[in-house]
Kinemage of the C-alpha trace (Angstrom):
@kinemage 1
@onewidth
@group {chain A} dominant
@subgroup {mainchain}
@vectorlist {calphas} color= white
{ca met a 1} P -50.373 101.823 -148.156
{ca pro a 2} L -48.060 99.631 -150.332
{ca gly a 3} L -44.430 99.981 -149.337
{ca ser a 4} L -45.227 102.120 -146.274
{ca arg a 5} L -43.244 101.817 -143.071
{ca glu a 6} L -45.706 102.704 -140.321
{ca trp a 7} L -43.088 102.426 -137.571
{ca ala a 8} L -41.010 105.176 -139.215
{ca arg a 9} L -43.955 107.621 -139.224
{ca thr a 10} L -44.880 107.512 -135.539
{ca ala a 11} L -42.813 110.625 -134.714
{ca ile a 12} L -44.651 112.918 -137.185
{ca asp a 13} L -48.335 113.626 -137.787
{ca glu a 14} L -50.215 112.877 -141.004
{ca ser a 15} L -50.034 116.438 -142.331
{ca ala a 16} L -46.248 116.541 -141.914
{ca tyr a 17} L -45.905 113.194 -143.653
{ca ala a 18} L -48.169 114.323 -146.502
{ca ala a 19} L -46.028 117.438 -146.932
{ca leu a 20} L -42.875 115.356 -147.144
{ca ala a 21} L -44.386 112.682 -149.388
{ca lys a 22} L -46.194 114.814 -151.961
{ca asp a 23} L -47.183 118.363 -151.014
{ca leu a 24} L -43.859 120.204 -150.749
{ca pro a 25} L -42.343 121.364 -154.059
{ca ala a 26} L -39.422 119.102 -154.991
{ca ser a 27} L -36.786 121.823 -154.648
{ca gln a 28} L -38.014 122.715 -151.160
{ca leu a 29} L -38.098 119.070 -150.077
{ca trp a 30} L -34.561 118.356 -151.318
{ca ser a 31} L -33.269 121.452 -149.494
{ca leu a 32} L -34.976 120.341 -146.288
{ca leu a 33} L -33.546 116.822 -146.529
{ca leu a 34} L -30.071 118.173 -147.279
{ca asp a 35} L -30.249 120.284 -144.134
{ca val a 36} L -31.310 117.222 -142.125
{ca ala a 37} L -28.447 115.168 -143.590
{ca glu a 38} L -25.967 117.931 -142.806
{ca gln a 39} L -27.050 118.028 -139.174
{ca arg a 40} L -26.972 114.235 -138.939
{ca ala a 41} L -23.455 114.155 -140.383
{ca ala a 42} L -22.302 116.876 -137.994
{ca gly a 43} L -23.353 114.691 -135.099
{ca arg a 44} L -21.381 111.659 -136.205
{ca ser a 45} L -18.079 110.661 -134.664
{ca pro a 46} L -15.098 109.213 -136.543
{ca ser a 47} L -15.574 105.958 -134.651
{ca gly a 48} L -19.210 105.812 -135.742
{ca val a 49} L -18.179 106.221 -139.376
{ca gln a 50} L -15.557 103.494 -138.926
{ca gln a 51} L -18.126 101.139 -137.400
{ca gln a 52} L -20.478 101.644 -140.334
{ca trp a 53} L -17.628 101.036 -142.783
{ca glu a 54} L -17.008 97.692 -141.137
{ca arg a 55} L -20.610 96.449 -140.892
{ca asp a 56} L -22.663 98.081 -143.662
{ca arg a 57} L -23.065 95.845 -146.734
{ca phe a 58} L -23.652 98.880 -148.952
{ca val a 59} L -20.250 100.494 -148.339
{ca cys a 60} L -17.835 97.572 -148.008
{ca pro a 61} L -15.264 97.143 -150.832
{ca ala a 62} L -15.902 94.624 -153.604
{ca tyr a 63} L -14.521 91.155 -153.020
{ca ile a 64} L -12.838 90.978 -156.462
{ca asp a 65} L -9.472 92.643 -157.178
{ca gln a 66} L -9.900 95.846 -159.206
{ca arg a 67} L -7.297 94.827 -161.806
{ca thr a 68} L -9.284 91.666 -162.499
{ca leu a 69} L -12.483 93.659 -162.979
{ca asn a 70} L -10.836 96.286 -165.196
{ca glu a 71} L -9.369 93.579 -167.415
{ca leu a 72} L -12.733 91.830 -167.548
{ca asp a 73} L -14.488 95.067 -168.533
{ca gly a 74} L -12.095 95.486 -171.456
{ca his a 75} L -12.718 91.981 -172.789
{ca leu a 76} L -16.496 92.419 -172.594
{ca leu a 77} L -16.437 95.751 -174.434
{ca arg a 78} L -14.274 94.221 -177.156
{ca ala a 79} L -16.856 91.478 -177.641
{ca ala a 80} L -19.517 94.190 -178.037
{ca ala a 81} L -17.603 96.239 -180.615
{ca ala a 82} L -20.828 96.935 -182.538
{ca tyr a 83} L -22.240 98.811 -179.534
{ca glu a 84} L -21.252 102.325 -178.459
{ca ala a 85} L -19.580 102.191 -175.043
{ca ile a 86} L -21.040 104.752 -172.656
{ca glu a 87} L -19.882 105.683 -169.150
{ca leu a 88} L -22.863 106.307 -166.879
{ca ser a 89} L -23.096 108.486 -163.797
{ca pro a 90} L -23.315 106.640 -160.463
{ca leu a 91} L -26.658 108.436 -159.970
{ca ala a 92} L -29.928 108.388 -161.899
{ca pro a 93} L -33.139 110.439 -161.761
{ca leu a 94} L -35.420 109.367 -158.919
{ca gly a 95} L -37.867 106.759 -160.235
{ca ser a 96} L -35.662 105.634 -163.138
{ca cys a 97} L -36.615 102.029 -162.436
{ca ser a 98} L -39.946 102.200 -160.607
{ca ala a 99} L -41.529 104.708 -163.025
{ca ile a 100} L -40.387 102.899 -166.166
{ca ala a 101} L -40.183 99.235 -165.204
{ca leu a 102} L -41.864 96.988 -162.649
{ca ala a 103} L -39.431 97.645 -159.799
{ca ser a 104} L -40.135 98.706 -156.241
{ca gln a 105} L -38.435 101.882 -155.031
{ca asn a 106} L -37.815 100.020 -151.769
{ca lys a 107} L -35.201 97.929 -153.607
{ca ile a 108} L -33.303 101.044 -154.676
{ca val a 109} L -31.025 103.358 -152.695
{ca ser a 110} L -32.622 106.811 -153.011
{ca thr a 111} L -30.744 110.035 -152.235
{ca val a 112} L -31.886 113.339 -150.727
{ca arg a 113} L -31.225 115.241 -153.970
{ca gly a 114} L -34.013 113.765 -156.084
{ca thr a 115} L -31.792 111.036 -157.452
{ca glu a 116} L -31.116 107.359 -156.825
{ca val a 117} L -28.022 105.179 -156.939
{ca val a 118} L -27.965 103.179 -160.163
{ca ser a 119} L -29.427 99.731 -159.601
{ca asp a 120} L -29.880 98.697 -163.247
{ca pro a 121} L -27.958 100.418 -166.076
{ca thr a 122} L -30.400 99.192 -168.729
{ca asn a 123} L -33.049 101.638 -167.499
{ca leu a 124} L -30.624 104.524 -167.971
{ca leu a 125} L -29.609 103.276 -171.406
{ca ala a 126} L -33.329 103.307 -172.235
{ca leu a 127} L -33.490 106.974 -171.169
{ca glu a 128} L -30.503 107.802 -173.373
{ca ser a 129} L -31.948 105.808 -176.287
{ca ala a 130} L -35.260 107.679 -175.965
{ca arg a 131} L -33.414 111.013 -176.014
{ca arg a 132} L -31.579 110.095 -179.202
{ca leu a 133} L -34.616 108.622 -180.953
{ca arg a 134} L -36.680 111.719 -180.251
{ca ala a 135} L -33.988 113.680 -182.091
{ca asp a 136} L -33.852 111.200 -184.989
{ca pro a 137} L -36.522 108.441 -184.995
{ca ser a 138} L -34.938 106.748 -188.016
{ca gln a 139} L -31.679 105.798 -186.277
{ca thr a 140} L -30.763 102.573 -184.484
{ca val a 141} L -29.197 103.067 -181.051
{ca lys a 142} L -26.890 100.363 -179.689
{ca leu a 143} L -25.231 101.022 -176.340
{ca ala a 144} L -23.048 99.064 -173.916
{ca thr a 145} L -21.633 99.779 -170.487
{ca asn a 146} L -19.888 98.272 -167.498
{ca his a 147} L -21.278 99.630 -164.249
{ca arg a 148} L -21.233 99.027 -160.501
{ca cys a 149} L -24.807 98.725 -159.271
{ca val a 150} L -26.323 98.900 -155.792
{ca arg a 151} L -29.532 97.110 -154.822
{ca ala a 152} L -31.228 97.335 -151.452
{ca gln a 153} L -33.116 94.043 -151.422
{ca gln a 154} L -31.795 91.081 -149.468
{ca val a 155} L -29.239 89.214 -151.595
{ca pro a 156} L -29.095 85.406 -151.849
{ca glu a 157} L -26.900 83.846 -149.221
{ca gln a 158} L -24.645 82.320 -151.849
{ca pro a 159} L -20.978 82.938 -152.676
{ca gly a 160} L -20.540 85.689 -155.258
{ca phe a 161} L -23.651 87.723 -154.432
{ca ala a 162} L -23.441 91.160 -152.786
{ca ala a 163} L -25.385 94.408 -152.283
{ca his a 164} L -23.186 96.131 -154.871
{ca phe a 165} L -21.798 94.390 -157.918
{ca arg a 166} L -20.512 94.916 -161.447
{ca leu a 167} L -22.735 94.401 -164.502
{ca phe a 168} L -22.015 94.393 -168.227
{ca cys a 169} L -25.103 95.598 -170.130
{ca met a 170} L -26.089 96.071 -173.764
{ca thr a 171} L -29.183 97.697 -175.235
{ca ser a 172} L -30.611 98.052 -178.729
{ca ala a 173} L -33.359 100.453 -179.766
{ca gly a 174} L -35.016 101.433 -182.999
{ca arg a 175} L -38.173 101.639 -185.073
{ca glu a 176} L -39.756 98.272 -185.755
{ca arg a 177} L -39.876 96.763 -189.242
{ca arg a 178} L -42.532 94.589 -190.813
{ca gly a 179} L -42.986 91.165 -189.245
{ca his a 180} L -41.121 92.135 -186.040
{ca gly a 181} L -37.892 91.813 -187.985
{ca leu a 182} L -35.960 94.320 -185.893
{ca leu a 183} L -37.001 92.751 -182.592
{ca val a 184} L -35.894 89.296 -183.722
{ca glu a 185} L -32.648 90.750 -185.070
{ca phe a 186} L -31.898 92.595 -181.826
{ca leu a 187} L -32.514 89.591 -179.586
{ca ser a 188} L -30.552 87.249 -181.842
{ca glu a 189} L -27.649 89.709 -181.904
{ca his a 190} L -27.656 90.014 -178.108
{ca ile a 191} L -27.504 86.236 -177.680
{ca glu a 192} L -24.699 86.004 -180.237
{ca thr a 193} L -22.728 88.864 -178.641
{ca gln a 194} L -23.073 87.529 -175.104
{ca leu a 195} L -21.911 84.080 -176.226
{ca arg a 196} L -18.993 85.706 -178.070
{ca ala a 197} L -18.117 87.493 -174.826
{ca leu a 198} L -17.941 84.148 -173.024
{ca asp a 199} L -15.759 82.738 -175.822
{ca leu a 200} L -13.393 85.684 -175.521
{ca leu a 201} L -13.187 85.356 -171.745
{ca glu a 202} L -12.283 81.695 -172.143
{ca gln a 203} L -9.149 82.862 -173.956
{ca his a 204} L -8.171 84.852 -170.875
{ca gly a 205} L -8.441 82.509 -167.931
{ca tyr a 206} L -12.169 81.794 -167.648
{ca ala a 207} L -14.210 78.649 -168.282
{ca phe a 208} L -17.931 78.464 -169.068
{ca pro a 209} L -18.632 74.779 -169.722
{ca asp a 210} L -21.963 73.132 -170.552
{ca arg a 211} L -23.692 76.346 -171.561
{ca ile a 212} L -27.464 76.388 -171.754
{ca val a 213} L -29.313 78.964 -173.869
{ca ser a 214} L -33.023 79.314 -173.117
{ca val a 215} L -35.500 81.461 -175.035
{ca leu a 216} L -38.730 82.235 -173.210
{ca ala a 217} L -41.792 83.559 -175.022
{ca ala a 218} L -45.301 84.500 -173.939
{ca ala a 219} L -48.019 82.400 -175.534
{ca asp a 220} L -48.881 85.101 -178.077
{ca arg a 221} L -45.229 85.467 -179.098
{ca arg a 222} L -44.278 81.840 -179.447
{ca asp a 223} L -43.635 82.229 -183.186
{ca leu a 224} L -41.130 85.019 -182.483
{ca gly a 225} L -39.507 82.864 -179.792
{ca glu a 226} L -39.067 80.057 -182.303
{ca arg a 227} L -37.439 82.414 -184.799
{ca ile a 228} L -35.008 83.666 -182.133
{ca ala a 229} L -34.199 80.171 -180.859
{ca asn a 230} L -33.577 78.941 -184.409
{ca ala a 231} L -31.275 81.892 -185.141
{ca ala a 232} L -29.157 81.390 -182.019
{ca pro a 233} L -25.524 80.383 -182.690
{ca ala a 234} L -25.876 77.635 -180.062
{ca arg a 235} L -28.722 75.195 -179.541
{ca ala a 236} L -31.482 77.020 -177.677
{ca gly a 237} L -34.537 75.614 -175.966
{ca leu a 238} L -37.928 77.344 -176.083
{ca glu a 239} L -39.981 77.784 -172.907
{ca leu a 240} L -43.151 79.595 -171.872
{ca leu a 241} L -42.592 83.064 -170.397
{ca thr a 242} L -44.858 83.944 -167.463
{ca his a 243} L -42.910 86.875 -165.964
{ca asp a 244} L -44.568 90.190 -166.869
{ca tyr a 245} L -41.381 92.201 -166.276
{ca tyr a 246} L -40.508 91.457 -169.915
{ca asp a 247} L -42.445 92.465 -173.006
{ca gly a 248} L -43.230 88.925 -174.106
{ca leu a 249} L -39.690 87.712 -174.874
{ca arg a 250} L -36.700 86.788 -172.722
{ca phe a 251} L -33.496 84.775 -173.000
{ca met a 252} L -31.168 83.328 -170.388
{ca ile a 253} L -27.667 81.848 -170.628
{ca ser a 254} L -26.168 79.718 -167.884
{ca ala a 255} L -22.983 77.688 -167.509
{ca arg a 256} L -21.752 75.093 -165.066
{ca ala a 257} L -19.732 76.627 -162.238
{ca ala a 258} L -16.903 74.888 -160.393
{ca ser a 259} L -19.447 73.847 -157.752
{ca gly a 260} L -21.211 71.750 -160.393
{ca glu a 261} L -24.432 73.760 -160.570
{ca his a 262} L -25.631 75.828 -163.509
{ca met a 263} L -25.666 79.513 -162.603
{ca pro a 264} L -27.883 82.083 -164.405
{ca leu a 265} L -25.095 84.318 -165.688
{ca ile a 266} L -26.776 86.273 -168.518
{ca asp a 267} L -30.335 87.577 -168.787
{ca gly a 268} L -31.993 89.605 -171.515
{ca gly a 269} L -35.242 90.353 -173.279
{ca ser a 270} L -37.553 92.890 -174.845
{ca phe a 271} L -39.110 95.725 -172.837
{ca asn a 272} L -41.837 98.317 -173.396
{ca trp a 273} L -39.843 101.126 -171.777
{ca leu a 274} L -39.298 103.188 -174.931
{ca arg a 275} L -43.007 103.178 -175.640
{ca lys a 276} L -43.572 104.600 -172.146
{ca leu a 277} L -40.849 107.211 -172.552
{ca thr a 278} L -41.738 108.400 -176.054
{ca ser a 279} L -45.398 107.412 -176.592
{ca asn a 280} L -44.226 105.879 -179.873
{ca asn a 281} L -45.599 102.338 -180.115
{ca arg a 282} L -43.377 101.475 -183.080
{ca leu a 283} L -40.160 101.631 -181.074
{ca val a 284} L -38.612 98.423 -179.776
{ca phe a 285} L -36.071 98.050 -176.999
{ca val a 286} L -33.927 95.043 -176.118
{ca ala a 287} L -31.557 94.827 -173.153
{ca ser a 288} L -29.287 92.155 -171.733
{ca gly a 289} L -26.874 91.910 -168.842
{ca leu a 290} L -23.994 89.712 -167.751
{ca gly a 291} L -23.026 89.499 -164.092
{ca ser a 292} L -19.348 90.263 -164.615
{ca gln a 293} L -18.429 90.305 -160.930
{ca leu a 294} L -20.164 86.946 -160.504
{ca ala a 295} L -18.298 85.641 -163.547
{ca ala a 296} L -14.979 86.737 -162.059
{ca tyr a 297} L -15.781 84.970 -158.800
{ca leu a 298} L -17.281 81.711 -160.085
{ca tyr a 299} L -15.756 81.079 -163.510
{ca arg a 300} L -12.167 82.354 -163.344
{ca arg a 301} L -9.687 79.475 -163.482
Protein backbone atom coordinates (compact mmCIF):
# COMPACT_ATOMS: atom_id res chain seq x y z
CA MET A 1 0.00 0.00 0.00
CA PRO A 2 1.59 3.35 -1.07
CA GLY A 3 2.50 5.50 1.90
CA SER A 4 1.66 2.77 4.44
CA ARG A 5 3.66 2.32 7.61
CA GLU A 6 3.43 -1.39 8.38
CA TRP A 7 5.38 -1.06 11.64
CA ALA A 8 2.75 1.33 13.02
CA ARG A 9 -0.09 -1.16 12.38
CA THR A 10 1.29 -4.18 14.23
CA ALA A 11 -0.67 -3.38 17.42
CA ILE A 12 -4.12 -3.45 15.73
CA ASP A 13 -5.82 -5.99 13.46
CA GLU A 14 -6.88 -5.35 9.87
CA SER A 15 -10.53 -4.70 10.71
CA ALA A 16 -9.60 -2.04 13.28
CA TYR A 17 -7.26 -0.39 10.80
CA ALA A 18 -9.92 -0.45 8.08
CA ALA A 19 -12.37 1.20 10.47
CA LEU A 20 -9.90 3.95 11.26
CA ALA A 21 -8.78 4.43 7.66
CA LYS A 22 -12.11 4.46 5.84
CA ASP A 23 -15.10 2.78 7.49
CA LEU A 24 -15.88 5.02 10.48
CA PRO A 25 -17.90 8.17 9.70
CA ALA A 26 -15.61 11.21 9.78
CA SER A 27 -17.29 12.79 12.81
CA GLN A 28 -16.95 9.57 14.80
CA LEU A 29 -13.30 9.16 13.82
CA TRP A 30 -12.37 12.73 14.77
CA SER A 31 -14.09 12.31 18.15
CA LEU A 32 -12.20 9.08 18.77
CA LEU A 33 -8.85 10.65 17.86
CA LEU A 34 -9.57 13.69 20.03
CA ASP A 35 -10.21 11.39 22.98
CA VAL A 36 -6.92 9.58 22.30
CA ALA A 37 -5.05 12.90 22.09
CA GLU A 38 -6.62 14.08 25.33
CA GLN A 39 -5.49 10.95 27.15
CA ARG A 40 -2.01 11.20 25.63
CA ALA A 41 -1.73 14.84 26.72
CA ALA A 42 -2.92 13.98 30.23
CA GLY A 43 -0.05 11.55 30.54
CA ARG A 44 2.64 14.04 29.60
CA SER A 45 4.89 15.72 32.13
CA PRO A 46 6.08 19.33 31.99
CA SER A 47 9.63 18.07 31.49
CA GLY A 48 8.50 15.95 28.54
CA VAL A 49 6.90 18.99 26.92
CA GLN A 50 10.09 20.98 27.53
CA GLN A 51 12.21 18.25 25.96
CA GLN A 52 10.05 18.23 22.84
CA TRP A 53 10.24 22.02 22.62
CA GLU A 54 14.01 21.77 22.57
CA ARG A 55 14.40 18.94 20.03
CA ASP A 56 11.37 18.94 17.71
CA ARG A 57 12.03 20.76 14.42
CA PHE A 58 8.31 21.43 13.97
CA VAL A 59 7.89 23.53 17.13
CA CYS A 60 11.16 25.45 17.45
CA PRO A 61 10.98 29.25 16.90
CA ALA A 62 11.95 30.72 13.54
CA TYR A 63 15.57 31.73 13.17
CA ILE A 64 14.72 35.21 11.79
CA ASP A 65 13.71 38.11 14.07
CA GLN A 66 9.95 38.77 13.92
CA ARG A 67 10.39 42.51 13.27
CA THR A 68 12.47 41.69 10.19
CA LEU A 69 9.79 39.34 8.88
CA ASN A 70 6.93 41.77 9.58
CA GLU A 71 8.77 44.54 7.74
CA LEU A 72 9.51 42.17 4.87
CA ASP A 73 5.84 41.15 4.64
CA GLY A 74 4.83 44.79 4.30
CA HIS A 75 7.26 45.46 1.45
CA LEU A 76 6.10 42.38 -0.46
CA LEU A 77 2.42 43.28 -0.13
CA ARG A 78 3.16 46.80 -1.36
CA ALA A 79 4.81 45.35 -4.46
CA ALA A 80 1.65 43.30 -5.07
CA ALA A 81 -0.78 46.21 -4.72
CA ALA A 82 -2.90 44.87 -7.59
CA TYR A 83 -3.67 41.72 -5.58
CA GLU A 84 -6.12 41.50 -2.68
CA ALA A 85 -4.25 40.66 0.52
CA ILE A 86 -5.88 37.80 2.41
CA GLU A 87 -5.03 36.41 5.85
CA LEU A 88 -5.34 32.63 5.88
CA SER A 89 -6.08 30.32 8.78
CA PRO A 90 -3.15 28.22 10.03
CA LEU A 91 -5.29 25.16 9.19
CA ALA A 92 -6.77 23.85 5.95
CA PRO A 93 -9.25 21.10 5.07
CA LEU A 94 -7.67 17.64 5.12
CA GLY A 95 -6.44 16.81 1.61
CA SER A 96 -6.12 20.44 0.48
CA CYS A 97 -2.85 19.58 -1.26
CA SER A 98 -3.01 15.85 -1.94
CA ALA A 99 -6.57 15.91 -3.35
CA ILE A 100 -5.98 18.93 -5.58
CA ALA A 101 -2.30 18.81 -6.48
CA LEU A 102 0.35 16.11 -6.80
CA ALA A 103 1.47 16.14 -3.16
CA SER A 104 1.80 13.27 -0.73
CA GLN A 105 -0.14 13.54 2.53
CA ASN A 106 2.97 12.14 4.22
CA LYS A 107 4.67 15.50 3.60
CA ILE A 108 1.90 17.36 5.42
CA VAL A 109 1.16 17.67 9.14
CA SER A 110 -2.38 16.33 9.55
CA THR A 111 -4.51 17.01 12.64
CA VAL A 112 -7.08 14.88 14.47
CA ARG A 113 -9.93 17.26 13.57
CA GLY A 114 -10.10 16.56 9.84
CA THR A 115 -7.74 19.38 9.00
CA GLU A 116 -4.07 19.84 8.15
CA VAL A 117 -1.49 22.50 8.92
CA VAL A 118 -1.00 24.74 5.90
CA SER A 119 1.95 23.57 3.85
CA ASP A 120 1.29 25.60 0.68
CA PRO A 121 -0.94 28.71 0.72
CA THR A 122 -1.48 28.59 -3.05
CA ASN A 123 -3.75 25.55 -2.69
CA LEU A 124 -5.95 27.47 -0.26
CA LEU A 125 -6.00 30.52 -2.51
CA ALA A 126 -7.20 28.16 -5.25
CA LEU A 127 -10.06 27.04 -2.97
CA GLU A 128 -11.01 30.66 -2.29
CA SER A 129 -10.74 31.55 -6.00
CA ALA A 130 -13.02 28.62 -6.89
CA ARG A 131 -15.58 29.78 -4.32
CA ARG A 132 -15.64 33.28 -5.77
CA LEU A 133 -15.73 32.16 -9.40
CA ARG A 134 -18.65 29.85 -8.75
CA ALA A 135 -20.53 32.91 -7.49
CA ASP A 136 -19.47 35.06 -10.47
CA PRO A 137 -17.63 33.24 -13.31
CA SER A 138 -16.99 36.51 -15.15
CA GLN A 139 -14.71 38.03 -12.49
CA THR A 140 -10.92 37.90 -12.22
CA VAL A 141 -9.62 36.91 -8.78
CA LYS A 142 -6.15 38.08 -7.73
CA LEU A 143 -5.01 37.20 -4.22
CA ALA A 144 -1.80 37.55 -2.20
CA THR A 145 -0.73 36.43 1.24
CA ASN A 146 2.20 36.03 3.58
CA HIS A 147 2.00 32.80 5.54
CA ARG A 148 4.06 30.53 7.78
CA CYS A 149 4.02 27.02 6.35
CA VAL A 150 4.92 23.65 7.84
CA ARG A 151 6.18 20.72 5.78
CA ALA A 152 6.96 17.28 7.12
CA GLN A 153 9.47 16.09 4.52
CA GLN A 154 13.18 16.15 5.26
CA VAL A 155 14.55 19.63 4.51
CA PRO A 156 17.86 20.24 2.70
CA GLU A 157 20.80 20.43 5.04
CA GLN A 158 21.60 23.96 3.94
CA PRO A 159 21.54 27.26 5.84
CA GLY A 160 18.16 28.97 5.63
CA PHE A 161 15.99 25.87 5.26
CA ALA A 162 13.65 24.69 8.04
CA ALA A 163 10.54 22.58 8.70
CA HIS A 164 8.46 25.75 9.06
CA PHE A 165 9.08 28.89 7.06
CA ARG A 166 7.48 32.05 5.72
CA LEU A 167 6.20 32.30 2.13
CA PHE A 168 4.87 35.19 0.08
CA CYS A 169 2.34 33.89 -2.47
CA MET A 170 0.23 35.37 -5.26
CA THR A 171 -2.51 33.75 -7.34
CA SER A 172 -4.55 34.81 -10.35
CA ALA A 173 -7.72 33.12 -11.58
CA GLY A 174 -10.27 33.78 -14.27
CA ARG A 175 -12.00 32.62 -17.42
CA GLU A 176 -9.65 32.13 -20.34
CA ARG A 177 -9.74 34.36 -23.42
CA ARG A 178 -9.05 33.48 -27.03
CA GLY A 179 -5.48 32.45 -27.80
CA HIS A 180 -4.63 31.80 -24.13
CA GLY A 181 -4.40 35.55 -23.65
CA LEU A 182 -5.34 35.50 -19.98
CA LEU A 183 -2.85 32.77 -19.11
CA VAL A 184 0.00 34.64 -20.77
CA GLU A 185 -1.10 37.87 -19.09
CA PHE A 186 -1.26 36.25 -15.65
CA LEU A 187 2.17 34.63 -15.88
CA SER A 188 3.78 37.77 -17.29
CA GLU A 189 2.23 39.84 -14.49
CA HIS A 190 3.49 37.42 -11.83
CA ILE A 191 7.05 37.61 -13.17
CA GLU A 192 6.85 41.40 -13.31
CA THR A 193 5.40 41.67 -9.79
CA GLN A 194 7.94 39.30 -8.24
CA LEU A 195 10.81 41.22 -9.87
CA ARG A 196 9.28 44.48 -8.63
CA ALA A 197 9.20 42.97 -5.14
CA LEU A 198 12.93 42.27 -5.35
CA ASP A 199 13.54 45.84 -6.56
CA LEU A 200 11.59 47.22 -3.62
CA LEU A 201 13.45 45.04 -1.13
CA GLU A 202 16.74 46.31 -2.52
CA GLN A 203 15.68 49.77 -1.34
CA HIS A 204 15.38 48.41 2.19
CA GLY A 205 18.58 46.57 2.92
CA TYR A 206 18.49 43.57 0.58
CA ALA A 207 20.56 42.67 -2.48
CA PHE A 208 19.57 40.30 -5.29
CA PRO A 209 22.42 40.50 -7.81
CA ASP A 210 22.79 38.59 -11.09
CA ARG A 211 19.15 37.60 -11.33
CA ILE A 212 18.18 34.80 -13.67
CA VAL A 213 14.63 34.47 -15.01
CA SER A 214 13.78 31.10 -16.54
CA VAL A 215 10.55 30.19 -18.31
CA LEU A 216 9.87 26.48 -18.66
CA ALA A 217 7.28 25.13 -21.08
CA ALA A 218 6.09 21.65 -22.01
CA ALA A 219 6.69 20.74 -25.64
CA ASP A 220 3.08 21.43 -26.62
CA ARG A 221 3.16 24.86 -24.97
CA ARG A 222 6.45 26.14 -26.28
CA ASP A 223 4.74 28.95 -28.21
CA LEU A 224 3.12 30.20 -24.99
CA GLY A 225 6.48 29.95 -23.22
CA GLU A 226 8.05 32.12 -25.90
CA ARG A 227 5.32 34.74 -25.53
CA ILE A 228 5.84 34.83 -21.75
CA ALA A 229 9.63 34.97 -22.00
CA ASN A 230 9.43 37.79 -24.56
CA ALA A 231 7.04 39.77 -22.34
CA ALA A 232 9.22 39.49 -19.24
CA PRO A 233 10.66 42.81 -17.99
CA ALA A 234 14.08 41.13 -17.69
CA ARG A 235 15.81 38.82 -20.14
CA ALA A 236 14.32 35.36 -19.71
CA GLY A 237 15.57 32.04 -21.02
CA LEU A 238 13.23 29.34 -22.32
CA GLU A 239 13.66 25.72 -21.22
CA LEU A 240 11.76 22.46 -21.59
CA LEU A 241 9.40 21.65 -18.70
CA THR A 242 9.30 17.98 -17.69
CA HIS A 243 7.74 18.28 -14.21
CA ASP A 244 4.06 17.27 -14.29
CA TYR A 245 3.24 19.19 -11.10
CA TYR A 246 2.63 22.21 -13.34
CA ASP A 247 0.05 22.57 -16.09
CA GLY A 248 2.56 22.96 -18.89
CA LEU A 249 4.13 26.29 -17.85
CA ARG A 250 6.49 27.34 -15.07
CA PHE A 251 8.88 30.17 -14.27
CA MET A 252 11.75 30.46 -11.81
CA ILE A 253 13.75 33.45 -10.56
CA SER A 254 17.08 33.08 -8.82
CA ALA A 255 19.75 35.49 -7.60
CA ARG A 256 23.32 35.14 -6.42
CA ALA A 257 23.55 34.79 -2.65
CA ALA A 258 26.48 35.97 -0.53
CA SER A 259 27.90 32.44 -0.75
CA GLY A 260 28.29 32.92 -4.51
CA GLU A 261 25.71 30.36 -5.62
CA HIS A 262 22.42 31.09 -7.35
CA MET A 263 19.51 30.17 -5.10
CA PRO A 264 16.01 29.36 -6.44
CA LEU A 265 14.13 32.12 -4.63
CA ILE A 266 10.88 32.42 -6.62
CA ASP A 267 8.81 29.72 -8.32
CA GLY A 268 5.54 29.97 -10.20
CA GLY A 269 3.43 28.50 -12.96
CA SER A 270 0.03 27.46 -14.22
CA PHE A 271 -2.03 24.75 -12.52
CA ASN A 272 -5.16 22.76 -13.33
CA TRP A 273 -6.55 23.03 -9.80
CA LEU A 274 -9.53 25.25 -10.64
CA ARG A 275 -10.64 22.83 -13.31
CA LYS A 276 -10.62 20.07 -10.68
CA LEU A 277 -12.49 22.20 -8.15
CA THR A 278 -15.15 23.60 -10.47
CA SER A 279 -15.32 21.20 -13.44
CA ASN A 280 -15.02 24.30 -15.63
CA ASN A 281 -12.29 23.70 -18.21
CA ARG A 282 -12.22 27.36 -19.26
CA LEU A 283 -10.82 28.58 -15.94
CA VAL A 284 -7.11 29.25 -15.62
CA PHE A 285 -5.08 29.50 -12.43
CA VAL A 286 -1.58 30.88 -11.94
CA ALA A 287 0.35 30.87 -8.66
CA SER A 288 3.80 31.97 -7.58
CA GLY A 289 5.73 32.04 -4.34
CA LEU A 290 8.77 33.78 -2.90
CA GLY A 291 10.65 32.25 0.01
CA SER A 292 10.59 35.36 2.19
CA GLN A 293 12.25 33.75 5.20
CA LEU A 294 15.01 32.44 2.93
CA ALA A 295 15.36 35.91 1.42
CA ALA A 296 15.73 37.45 4.88
CA TYR A 297 18.44 34.94 5.77
CA LEU A 298 20.47 34.88 2.55
CA TYR A 299 19.99 38.26 0.88
CA ARG A 300 19.73 40.82 3.70
CA ARG A 301 22.79 43.08 3.77
